[in-house]
N, C-alpha and C positions, 0 to 999 in steps of 0.2 A: 926586476927579479927574474933570474933564469929559471925556466921550467924544470921540475925535477926529472932526473933520468932513471927513476925507479918507481915502483908501484908497491902497494901493500895488500896482501891477501890476509883476510881474517876468517878463521873458522868460527862460526857463530856459536855452536854448541860446545860449551866447556871452555871456550877461550874468552869471548866477550859476554857470554851469558853462563849462568849456572842455574839450570832449570829455567823457571820463568823470570828469573832476576838477572839484570845486567850487572856485571862487575863494575864497581864504582869508578875505577880509573879509565874504563873503556870509553865512556861517553866523551869526556874532554879530549882524550887522545885522538879519537876518530874525528871529532869536530875540528881539532887543530890541523890534522892532515888534510881534511877537505878544504879548510880555509887557505892552506898553503898550496892548494891545487895538486896535491899528490893523488894520483889515481888509486882508488880504494875498491877492492873487490871482496865480496863476502861469499863464503862457501858454507854449505850445510848438507847434512845427510838426512834431513827430514823430507817428508813428502809434501810439504806445503808449497803451493804455487809461488813462483817468483814474484808475481805482482802482489800477492798477499804478504809475503815476507818483507818486501820492500816497503809496503805501507806500514807494517808493524815497526820495522827499524826506523823509518822516518819519524814516526810518532814518538818513539822512545828517545832517539838521538837528537831530535829537534833540527834536523837537516834533511834535505831531499835525497833519498836513496832511490835510484832507478832500478826497475826489475832486472835489467841487463848487468847490473853490478853484482 
């Protein structure tokens, strides 16, 4: 399989989450992209440390999210 020639950026707040809750379709969509080896980057306007946000996203999504993502 040829590697993708694109990446996906997701705004966490209001796009994949609404308040403390994840939008239902976000989890399988992000898992599928990661499984297909599509580079995924998350952006947020919160003041949470990248390492803490990565741990939180990893726990909810069930995949490893690195702080640099």
